[in-house]
N, C-alpha and C positions, 0 to 999 in steps of 0.2 A: 148101784148106779148106771148110765147108761155110758156104752163105749163108748172111747174119746173120739173112734174114728164117727159112729154116727153124729157128734153135737158138731164136731169140728168140720163137718158137710153139711148139717142140718138133713139131715134124712138117713137112713137106714144104709150099716158100714160096711153094705153086702161087697164083693170082691168082684171088679169090672170081670168077663167072660175071659180074657184076654188081657194081658200086662207083660213088659218087660219082666219079669220074674212071675214068671209061667213056664211048665214045661212046651206045652204049646203051640207059645212065640220063640224059645228057642229054639227047639228043634224039626219046626213044622212053620212055621207062619216067613222068619227071621231069613232061614235057609231059603225060600224056595223066591219070594223073597229079592233077594240079593242076586240066583240065580235066571232070571227073570231080569233084571236090570242087568246082568250083562247080557244074556243070549236071545234076548229080546228084541227087537223094531218097538220105537215108539215107549220109550222110556219116561217123560212121563205120564203119558196116559195110565202105563202099568202101574207107577206108581200112583198116581192119584186115585188109583181103584184097591190098589192092596190098601190106602188110606179111611178109605169109607169101608172096606169089607173091615180092616182094624175098629172103626168108630162101632159096626155095628153088631161085630162081635161081639165087643166090652159093650155096651150098650144100647140095643137097636132098641131101645122104647122114644130116643132123645136123638136118634139121627134127625129127625125134622129141624130139631131145633137148629142141626150142625148147620143141615142142607140151610133153612130160613138165613142162617148168619151169610153164607158165601154168596149168596143170589141176591139179598138186602144192601149187602154192601161193595158186588157189584155194577147194582145198579146204581147206587148212590153217587157212588164215585166217577159213573159217564156222567150221568144228572149235573155232578159239582163243577165237570168240567166244559159245561158246555152255559153256566154260573155260578163265574171266578169268581169270590169275594161275598158268596149271601151266608151270610148270618145266622138268618132259618134257614136255612136250609142243610147247616151244620148242625148244628143246635135238632135239629128231627132228627140229623140218623145217630148224633147219638144218642136220644132219649129211644126211639126204634132200638138201640142196642141194646141201653141197659135194661128192656121190659120185660125181656126174661129173665133179666138176672134176677128184678127185685123180684119176679113172678115166685123164683124159686129159689130165692135166698133170707125173705122177710114174713117167714112163717106167721100164714096167714095173713098179714100186713092187704095185701091180693087179690088176695080170698082162703080159701083152704092150701094148703100143703102139701108139695106131690112127696109119697115116698123113696124118693131118691131124685138128688140135685144130679144135671146131666154133668156127663162127665166132660173134666177142662172146661167148666163152662164162663168160667172170668176168665181164666188163658185164654180162649180167644174172644171174648169179647169187647179185652181189653186188649189185643193186638187190630182186630177192626175199626177199636174206635183210635189209633192212633193214624191207623192208615185213614180215612177221613179227616183229621185233622193236616192231615200232612202235605192232602193234597190242596185242601181251603191254604194253607201258608205257600202254597208252593213249591212246597221242598220234591216234594214228586210228581211223578203224572199216573194219572189210573191205570189200571193193566185195559187192555179194551178186549181182550180171552179171556171169556170167561173160565178153560181148560187150568190156563195158566195160573186165573186169580185162586180155582177151583182148589188147584194142590197150595199153593201159597199158606191158605185158610186150611189146609186140611194133612196138611205132613204128619206122617203120624209116630216119630220122634218129638214131636214139641207140643201133640194133639192135647196129652194129660196132664200136664203139670212145666210147658214151656220149653226152657226159656223163650218170653217173652219176644219175639223176631218181629221186630219193622220191616214195615213188605219193603221200603229204602237202604235199607241191610243185603236184600237179597233179587233187588228190581234187578231182571239182566242177568242172572244165575243162575235161574232154571232152566232156561232151557240151553246154558252153555257147558253146566257141569259135567266135571270129569275124575272118576276112583281113581286115583293109581293107583299103583303095585304100594306106593308108600304112605299114601292118604289111608286105604286097605287095610295097611298093618296097622298105624297109629288107630286110627279108629276103633281097631279090634280089638286093640289094649287099651283104650280109653273104656270101653265096653265093658270088658270085665272088669277093670279095676271098679266101674260104677256099681256094677253088681256084686262085685263082694262085699264093697260100702253097705248096700239092701242088704243083702240076707245074709249076712256071716254079722259084721256087724248091728245093725240100724233093728233084726228083724228080733236079734237075740235081748241086747235091751231092751223092747217093747215090752219085752214077759216079764221083770220086773216095777217094769215101770206103771205096765196098767196093774198087775195085784196092790201095788202100796197105793198109789190111784183112788182104787179102791176100796179101801178099808177104811172102815168104819171111825169115827173121831176119836173110840175109844181103845184103838190098835194100835196109834196112828203116834209114835214115840218120835221123837227129836232127830235122832241120827235114818231114823227107817223113813222120813219126812224130807231129808235132804238126798241120802242116795233114790229116793223116786224121782225126785227133782232134775238128778244131775244124770242117771240114766237116761230122763226124758228129755235132757239137755243133748243128748250123744246121739238118743238117736232122732232126734226131728234135722238135728243134721244131717246124717247119715245116708239118711232117708231121702231125701231132695235134694243132697247134692247127690249122690247116688245114682237119683234121676236123671240129674243133672246131668251127670258126667255121662252114663249111656246114653243119654239122647245128642250130645254131643258125636261123640264114639260112630253112633248114625250116623249125624250127618257126614264124619268124613269117610264113610262106606258106600256114601249113598253120592255122595263126590261136593256138596256144599259144608262149608264154615260157619255155626252157629256161636251165640255170639256167647262168652265167660259169664256164671248166674251166682260164682261163689270163688271167695278168693280170699283160704282162711280165715275166716271174718271173726275167728276168738282167739286171734292172738290181737286182733285191734287196743285201742289204748281208751279209748273212747265210745261211746254211744255213738257220735257223729263218724264216725273213721271205721265203723262194724258195718254200719247203714249204706257202706259204699261198697261192702263186702258180702255184703248178705243179699242173696236175692240179688242181683244187682241189674235186673234186666227191670223188674217193678220196682225197684227205687229210680233207677234212671226215668222211667213210665211217670214216679210221679211226682217225679220235679219239675219234666219236660212239658208232663199237659196239666197240672196241675198246680206246683209251686211257682212255676216260672208266671204263668195267666197270671196268676192269682194278685201279682210285683212281688215274688222273692223276699228277698233281702229289702229291697227297695222301699224309698218313707216311712224308714224308723221304728225302733226298735217296737211301740206296738206293735205296728203292723206284723211285721215278722216276726214275732211271739203267735198272733192269730191265723199266717197264717203257716206255722208249721203244725200248730193245734188241729190248725182242720186239718193240715195233707195228715197226718194220724190219727187222724178218729174217721177219716176216709179208709186208710187201714186198716184200722182194726173190722170196720164195718165188707170191707171187701172182704175179709177172712170166716165173716158169720153176723148175723144180726144178734147176737146174745151179749147178754148185757156184761159179760167177760171178756169181750174181744174187744166195745166199745171202748172198755176200763185201761184195757192191756191197752192197745192205741193210745189211750190218752196220756198212759203211764212213761210211756215213751217218747211221745211228741214235749213233754214237760221235763223229760230228763232231758232235754234235745236242746229245748229253748233253756234252759238253764248253763249246758255250755256253751251256748251263742249270745247267753247276757254278760259271761265271765266266771262261770267255774270253768269254761275250759283252757282258759291262761292256767288260771290256777293245777287245773290237770299235767299242762304242759308243764311244769314245774316241779311237780310231786312225781318222787321217788315210782321207772319203771312198772316193781312188779306193784308196786300200791294203786299205779293206773293198775295194770293189768287187774289187780284182786275185787278194784270196783265197776270196773265191767262185769267183771263176772259174777256179781250177786246183782248186780241191775237184769241179766239177763235170768237169772236165775231166778229173780221174786218175778220177774217176767214171765215166766214160763209159768208158773204156779197162778196163776192169771188164764192164760194161754190153753191148760191144758186140764185147769177145772175146771169138774162140773158144771159151777153156782159161783157163785159171787159167796155164799154160805162155805164151799168149800176151800177155793180159793183160801180164803182166810181163817178155817182150822186150818188150812197147811200152815199158811205163813205161823202159825200162831205155835205147830208143832214146832217149824222150824227153830225159831223164836226157844226153844223147851217149854213156852207158857201155854201150853194145851193141856187142860182142867182135865175135861175127859177122858186123857190118855189113864185109861187105870188100869189095863193092861195091856199094854204097849208089845204088837210081834216081835222079837226080835234081828236086828239088822241079820243079824248072820246068817238067818233062813233065806233070803232074795240075795245073799254074796256067794249063790254057787262056782265054780270051775268056767265054764264058759263067761258067765256074764263079768268077773273079775278080768279073765284076758281082755270081754270084749271092754272095757271099761278102763282098762292101762292100754292097746293097743290104737282102741278109739282116738284117749288121746293123744298119741305120740303122732297117729296118720293125720286128726286137726292139726297139725304142726307143717304138713309135708305140703306142697306143693307138686300139682299134678303138671304130666305134658301135654301143652298147648297146641302149636302148633305143625305143622308132617316137616316142619326143621327137624322134628327134635326125633331121631330112628333108635329105639327096643334095640339092644344086641353090637354096639358099634366093637365096640373089647371084640380083642381075640374068641372068639368057642364063646363071645355073649350072649347072639341070636339064637344059641340052643337052650343053652340056661334059659333067657326070657321065655321062649318057647311054652319049655317043659315048666316053670314056673304058672306063666299065664293058664294053660291048660288043665295044673293042677289046682290054682285058684280055683278054675271053671268048673272040674267036676266038684272042690269039693262044694259051693254054692249051688249044683244040681242035685249033688242028694239030698240039702238043706228042704232046698225046695221036693222033690219027693218023697221027702216026710215028712213033708206039711207043716214047717215050721215055719214059712215064711208066713207073711202080711199083707195085707195092701198097701198101696200108697198112702202115706196120710195127706198129702192136694190132690189123689186121683179124685175128690170130690169136690175139688172148690169152684 
């Protein structure tokens, strides 16, 4: 069975040469960038150069794709300013942005598929489309300076996996950014917390998840199937939320504030609420640039249902062109529609633990599709979860996968998924007497443990690195 990271990216699952969770980034690239920002003039020029080096180091073959996106959208923005309200020009820009996405993701629909998906392709494509649409709507003026626009497009903290930053959220601030000591402390705190989430939790849980999803049907018992999906449930969250936390922390260290991407989504009480808390910048993107332009919830129940299903179909296709992703998107869309048409009112009156149980069951069943290598594999996993897998002749005991680190990661992950991380520079670690030293020591210890795990070769590429 192919590795899931290859399937998620529809390409080889090769790790990029540089990532936030690598020795080269932590001990070489990041310190040099922060020193350059503190000591050298032309801070934006040095940050742009560092961002392009970061991408070229991680994915040298596809640097032209990023440069194409930068030059194309900078020129289109200026052209749209000269022809305000031109719908054809907007659609031309959207099409030209989507062409690389279609080429690399549709697995031969437009030609032979390449060996790898460019790093962060979906993220900087959606970022570019939001820029053009906002110019068309008159919400923002195009950036005339190519160097500033290139920095917005190539910012290395956001380049690989978001959050999706809209230009109007940062317009004017790139030239005036200041990294105070207070923001630098917050940024470093967030970065180390995110690194711990990724390396110590997500990567630990990836081991049993990968092994269980690779089991043949004859060895997949009920308890083992549930454990595999539960491990992936937490692995995906801490992998992606850990990246987002690191990116936001890097932003603070560079004098910028990036939008939050997760808000304790597993505490939601419905799928509708879940999508307001999970990958919030993508959910907001689909809402503002697809759902509302289609009519949103205006026009009656039929059109609302159509719009919801179309949005989640596109959300599934954004993750990949495989049938499993399409059905995963439609599965979520159907449940969202059911909640909109009356089931949500039933949930509101239900006992709170039951609402939470409903959400967790919906998510776990959906993750089986999302993570499964094929529809047949997902169906086998569902049957095993229900205790109806007739092929399970010699199931592997679940205890084989419940090692000490895995049990600790499950317990700690379940707890940390319920906690809210600090969000802004108003939060200061160590305010109580002597607390600064204790907090600093705890963060240093967490960093050293994560560094040891990375050095030991137990870390894995970010799941969303090849989207």
